[in-house]
matplotlib code that plots the C-alpha trace (Angstrom):
import matplotlib.pyplot as plt

x = [-3.9, -7.6, -8.3, -11.7, -13.3, -16.8, -18.1, -21.3, -23.3, -24.6, -27.0, -25.0, -22.2, -18.7, -17.5, -20.2, -19.2, -15.5, -16.2, -18.3, -15.3, -12.9, -15.1, -13.3, -14.4, -18.1, -17.3, -18.5, -21.9, -22.5, -19.7, -20.2, -17.8, -16.2, -16.1, -14.0, -12.3, -9.7, -7.9, -4.4, -3.3, -4.9, -2.9, -2.8, 0.2, -0.6, -3.1, -3.0, -4.9, -2.9, -4.5, -3.1, -6.0, -6.8, -9.8, -10.9, -12.5, -14.3, -17.4, -18.1, -15.0, -12.7, -11.4, -8.2, -6.9, -4.9, -3.2, -3.6, -2.1, -4.7, -3.8, -6.6, -5.4, -7.7, -6.6, -7.3, -10.3, -8.8, -8.0, -5.2, -4.9, -1.9, -1.4, 1.2, 0.7, -1.5, -2.6, -2.1, 1.1, -0.2, -3.0, -3.8, -7.2, -8.0, -11.0, -11.8, -14.6, -16.2, -19.3, -21.6, -25.3, -25.9, -24.5, -21.1, -19.4, -17.2, -14.7, -13.4, -10.5, -8.9, -5.9, -4.6, -2.9, -3.1, -0.1, -2.0, -1.9, -5.0, -7.1, -6.0, -7.5, -10.7, -10.9, -10.3, -13.5, -15.8, -14.0, -16.1, -19.2, -17.8, -16.7, -20.2, -21.6, -19.2, -20.2, -23.9, -23.3, -21.5, -24.3, -27.1, -25.2, -25.0, -28.7, -29.6, -27.4, -27.7, -30.9, -32.6, -30.1]
y = [73.7, 72.8, 71.4, 70.5, 68.1, 66.8, 64.9, 62.7, 60.4, 57.5, 54.8, 51.7, 49.6, 50.8, 47.8, 48.2, 51.8, 50.8, 48.1, 50.6, 53.0, 50.2, 48.9, 51.2, 49.4, 50.2, 54.1, 54.8, 53.5, 56.3, 58.7, 62.0, 62.5, 59.1, 57.6, 54.5, 52.6, 49.8, 48.1, 47.0, 45.4, 44.4, 42.8, 42.4, 43.0, 42.6, 45.3, 46.9, 46.4, 47.9, 48.8, 50.4, 51.7, 54.1, 56.4, 58.3, 61.6, 63.8, 65.2, 65.1, 65.3, 66.3, 63.4, 62.3, 59.2, 59.2, 56.3, 56.2, 54.2, 53.2, 52.0, 50.8, 50.4, 47.9, 48.7, 52.5, 52.2, 54.7, 54.9, 56.9, 57.8, 59.4, 59.8, 57.7, 59.1, 61.4, 65.0, 65.5, 67.1, 66.1, 64.0, 63.2, 61.7, 60.6, 58.7, 58.0, 55.9, 55.7, 53.7, 54.7, 53.7, 52.1, 55.2, 55.6, 58.9, 59.3, 62.3, 62.6, 65.0, 65.8, 67.9, 68.1, 70.1, 69.7, 70.1, 72.8, 76.1, 77.5, 74.5, 74.7, 78.1, 77.0, 73.9, 75.9, 78.0, 74.9, 72.2, 72.1, 72.0, 69.1, 67.2, 67.7, 66.1, 63.0, 62.7, 62.8, 60.0, 57.7, 58.5, 57.8, 54.6, 53.5, 54.0, 52.1, 49.1, 48.9, 50.5, 47.1, 45.2]
z = [-0.6, -0.4, 3.0, 4.6, 7.0, 7.7, 10.7, 10.5, 12.8, 10.8, 12.1, 11.5, 13.0, 12.8, 10.9, 8.3, 7.6, 7.5, 5.0, 2.9, 2.8, 1.9, -0.8, -3.3, -6.4, -5.7, -5.6, -9.2, -8.0, -5.5, -5.2, -7.0, -10.0, -9.4, -12.8, -12.2, -9.5, -9.6, -6.8, -7.9, -4.5, -1.3, 1.6, 5.3, 7.5, 11.1, 12.2, 8.8, 5.6, 2.8, -0.6, -3.7, -6.0, -8.8, -8.8, -11.9, -11.0, -13.5, -15.2, -18.8, -21.0, -18.0, -16.1, -14.4, -12.6, -9.5, -7.6, -3.9, -1.0, 1.4, 5.0, 7.3, 10.9, 12.5, 16.0, 15.8, 13.5, 11.1, 7.3, 6.1, 2.3, 0.3, -3.3, -5.3, -8.8, -10.9, -10.9, -7.2, -5.8, -2.4, -1.0, 2.6, 3.6, 7.1, 8.2, 11.8, 13.1, 16.7, 17.5, 20.3, 21.0, 17.6, 15.9, 14.2, 14.1, 11.2, 10.7, 7.2, 6.7, 3.2, 2.5, -1.1, -3.7, -7.4, -9.7, -11.6, -9.5, -11.3, -10.4, -6.8, -6.6, -8.3, -6.1, -2.8, -3.4, -3.8, -1.9, 1.3, -0.9, -2.8, 0.4, 1.9, -1.2, -0.9, 2.7, 1.8, -0.8, 1.8, 4.3, 1.9, 0.8, 4.3, 5.0, 1.8, 2.8, 6.5, 7.6, 7.4, 9.6]

ax = plt.figure().add_subplot(projection="3d")
ax.plot(x, y, z, "-o")
ax.set_aspect("equal")
plt.show()
């Protein structure tokens, strides 16, 4: 299973960065290979924000949509994502946020397995590179949105 993590320190408030990550419908505007995003459900239960969303990922004629279950724990400043449906056999994303001295440290971990074994092998070879590109996109988006605040 492809597995990777990335850690970044971004000059913005923790709440701003969390809001950016939870604004799933804006992903096609800045996340590489994200072609479409749709939130089906968004509800609060105590300290949790629960979201069910689709992401369409691809390039050129190759694209696939997967449904995910997103849980934001307000108390722990963490987001946990698992797959519900689509081309993934297994998906687990974890986002953790910690603010210190006007900087927010974000740790993003991804562990997934595609239903297609051949594609799993291909993805394992380039996955860290792809995750770094995604982290770059979030960092750039945060700078664009929050550097003036």
